[in-house]
N, C-alpha and C positions, 0 to 999 in steps of 0.2 A: 727977176733981179739977179744980176751977176754976183757971184760970191766975192767977198772981199779978199784980196790977195793976202795970204798968210793966215787965214782964219783956221785952216786945218792944223797948222803948226801950233797956233795958240791953244786950240782945244787939247791937243796932245800934251802940251806943257802944263795945262791946267790939271789934267789927270795926274801927271807926274807930281805936281806940287801937292795935290790932295793926298796922294799916297805917301809922300815923304813926311807929311805931318801926322800920319796915323801911328799908333803904338805898334811895335813889332811883337808878334805872337809866335812863339815856337811850339810846334806840335810835339808833345812828349811821347812819341811813338817809340817802342811798343807798349809803354806803360799806360798810355791813354790811346784808345782806339779812335781813328778818325771818323767823323760823321759823314758818311757817304750817301749819295742819293739812292733811293730804293731801287732804281733801275740801273745801277752800276754794273758794268760788264766785268764781273770778277771770274766766275767759273760757271760751267754749264751743268745743270742738273737734269737727270733723266727720270721721267714718270713712266715706269715700265708698263703699267696697266694700259696706258693709252697707245703704246707703240704697236703698230700692225706690220712692221717689217716691210714697209713700202719702198725703202731704200732711197727715198727722195733726198734725205739729208746727206747721205754718203755720195750720191751722184752730183749734187749741187755744191759740195764743199770744194772750194778752189785749191785747198792744200791737201786734199785726200788724207785727212787725219782721222776720219771716222771709219771704224772697222765693225762690220755687222756680219754675224753668222746666224743661220736659222735652218729649220727643217719643217716639213709639212706633216700635219697630222689629220686623220679622218675623224670628223665629228659625227656621232650618230644623229639620226633625225630627231627633231624636237617632238614630233607627234607621230603616232603610228601611221605607216603608209607614206611617210615623208621621204625625202631624198637625203642621202649623206652629203655632208659638206667637207671641204678640206680647208684648213687654215694654217697660216704660218706661225710657228712657235719660235720665239727669240731664244737663241743659245748664247750669243755674245754681242755686247754693245760696248765699244771702247772708243775713247777719244784721246788722241795723243796731243797733250797741251804744249809739248815742245815744238810742234808744228803749227798749232792753231794760231791764227792771227786775229781772233775775236771779232770777226766781221758780222757774226750773227745771222748769216744766210741760212744755216741749218735750222735755226729757230723760226725764221720767217717762213720757210717753205714747208715746215711740218704741218700737214693738214689735220692732225689729230691732237695737237697741243701736248706732245710728249717731251719737249725740250724747253727749258726755262733758264733765264739768267739768274744767277745768285750773286749778291755783292761780296761774297767771301773772296779773299785774294791771298790768304796766307796758306799756300800749299807748295812752297818752294821745296825742292829736293836736291840732295847732293849727287844723286845718280839720275841721269837723264831718263833712264828706263822707268823710273818711278813716276814720271809725269804722264804715263799712259794709264788713265783711270778706267778700270773695268766697270761693268754695270752696277756692281754692288757699291763701289765708291761713288759713282754718279748718282745712285739712289740716295746715298747719305747727304749729298749736296741739296737734294730736294727739300729737306727739312729747314734749310736756310733761305729758301726762296720767299721773299715777302709776298703777302697777299695783294693782289691787284686792287687799286682803289675803286670803289663803286662809282658808277657814272652819276647816280643821283640817289637820294635816300630810299627810293622805292625800287632800285635796280635788283635784278635777280642775283642769286648767289653764283659766283664764278663756277664754271663746270669742273675745273680742275679741283677746286675745294670740295665740291659736291662729290666728285669721284673719290677723292681721298677720304672724305667722311664715310662714304658708302663702304669702302674697303675696310676702314677702321671699325665700323659698326659690324661688318661681317666677321672680322677677326674676333671682336668682343663677344659676338653671339656664339661663335664656335668655342671660344674659351669658356664662356658661361655654361654651354652644353657639356663640355668635357668636365668642368668642375662639378656640375650637377650629377653627371654619370658617375664620377669618382665618389661623390658623397653617397649616392644611392648604393654603389658597390660596397662602400665601407659600412653603411647601415646594414645591408644584407649580410655581410660577413660577420658583423657584430651580432645580428640576430641569430645567425647560424651557430656562432660560438656559444651564445646564451642557451639556445636549444640543446646543443651538445652538452653543456654544463648541467642543464636541467635533467637531460636523459641520464647523465652519469650519476647525478644525485639520486634519481629514481632507482637506478640499478643498484646503487649502494644501499638505499633504503630497503629494496627488495631482498638483497643479500643479507642485510641485518635481520629482517623479518624471518627469512628462512633459517638463519642461524639461531634466532631466538626460539622459533618453533621446534627446531631440532633439539635444542637444549631442553625445552620443556618436555618433549617426547622422551629424551634420554632420562630425565629426572622421573617421569611417570613410569618408565620401564624399570628403573632402579627401585622405585617404591613398590611396584608390583612384585619384583623379585624378592625384595625384603619381606613383603607380606607373605608370599608363598613360603619363603624360608621359615618364617615364624610359625605359620600354620603346620608345616612339616615337623618342626621341633615339638610343638604341642602334641601332634599325633604320635610321635615317637615316645614321648613320656607316658601317654595314656595307654599304650599297648601292653607293657608288662603288668600294670595294675589290673587291666581287664583279663589278662590271662590268669593272674592269681585268683581273681574273683570267680572266674569260670571253673577253675580247678577245685575250688573250695565248695562250691555249690553243686557240683556234679554228683549223683547217687553212686554208691559202691555196689558193684555187681557181685552176686555170690559166686563162689567157685563152681566151676562147671563140673557136673557129675558124669562120669563116663557111663555110657549106656551099658545096661546089664545084658549079657548074652544068655542063651539057653543053658540051663544047668544039665550036667551030665546025669544020666540015670532017670531023667523024667521022660515019660512017654507022652 
């Protein structure tokens, strides 16, 4: 059936008439944020853990606004007798949004899901050089990337979410281990301080005991000296009396008679 002449024009005018009868709504931006679709192309976020420095995004970018620097490192073998491996380590990942045309080719060609769209769009700058976002800034945009909707209720968890959770769990485990080690160190230090305090108290008690024993010995020595002095005093008083008694009781010897010699004239 051939179309009726002017039907297209009529349909267009009908849309215009329906729109004219609707109430006009003004978006109160920036006081009220607009409701954007979850896959809005606002800014690109970098999930650094997934980046292997394959350079596909930089080579495929039509504006050449992606800058990547890296170096190689040797990884020791995972098992004894294994072979060493070399891997690329990311040094710099930057996107110049003053050149980016938001085509999304870099996100599509990334084989390891390291780049994602974020609906954030408020990153205007007064200096054009500030529109070159380094990897730290791109990593911050990752926290604004909405979670992809599940295909069905029994679908598996998205691998980027699983990788992010794994990294977060690893960091939490490391922090818990550090906190536990710090707590153990604090407990050991407190126990050592308590042992030192007990040792100091024991030393003070030993010194006090020694001082007490020394005082007792000094008192005993003083008492012995006093006793000896008393005995010596008593002995001194008894000596004159004994001498007087001995002199009174001693017998008186008769005077000695000189021996008589031979008389003269005796034969």
